[in-house]
N, C-alpha and C positions, 0 to 999 in steps of 0.2 A: 335778460331783462334790462330795460332802460330806465334811468331815473333822470330827473331834471333838477339842476342846481343853479339858481340865479339866472334862469333863462337858457342855460346851456344843457345839452343832452349828453348823457354818459351811459356807457354800457358797462355792466358789472362783469368783470373778468374772473375775479376770485373773491370769495367771501368765506375765509377760513375761520372756523369756529363761530359762525354767524356774527361776525364782527361789525358789519355795516349797520349803523344807526343813522338813517337819513337826516333826522332832525339834528343830531349832534354834528354831523358832517356839514350841514347847511350853516350852522352857527359858526363853525371854525373856518369854513371855506371863504377865502377873500379873493379879490381880483388878482392877487399875486399868482394864483394857480390857473388863471384863464388861458395863458399861453402854453401850458403843458399839455402834451398828448395823453398822458397818464397821471393818475394821482394814487399814491399808496397811502393808506391810513393804517397805522398800527397803534396798539395800546401798550404804554409803558407806565407802570405804577398807577393804572386805572385811568390814565389820561390819553386822549386821542392825539396822535402826532401825524402830521401830513408831510409828504415829500413828493415833489413833482419829477416826472421823467418824460423824455422825448424820444421820438424816432430820429434816426440819423438825418432824415431829410427836413427836419424842422429848422427854421432859421435861427432859433434860440438854442440849438443843440450844443451841449458841452459834454465832454467825456464823463464827467461825474454824474450826469443825469441821463445817461444812455439806458434806455429800457432793456437793452440786452444784458445789463449788469444788475437787474432787479434782484435775482436770486442771491447774488454776491452781497448786495446791500442788506437783504434780509438776514443773511448769515452773520454779517459783520456788525451791523448797527441795531438790530432788533433782538429782543429777548428770545431765547430758544423756546419754540412752541407757542409764541404769542398769537393773539388774535389779530388778524389783519385782513384788509381788503384791497383790491386794485380795481380802479375804474378807468375806462378809456373814453376820450372825447369822441362823440359821433360827429364825423366830418360831413359838411355839406357836399352834395354832389353837383354843385353848380359849375 
């Protein structure tokens, strides 16, 4: 399934425990996240937290936001069994 946020299209990759609330995500989503290939949203103490990740070929790639480390991030920085979602930017085929 695809969603649109601020004119950008994203594909829903994971939606654990039905965490994705598009209205809440749209309110929290800022231009800071536009350059990320993926965005993780998790809930801590009832509040949505967002974190950006990239593929290794992204010009803004850094080791700490490597999408290959997503599961490690979930285990280390997110509450055990938390609700979370992951969306990926739909890239233009131009």
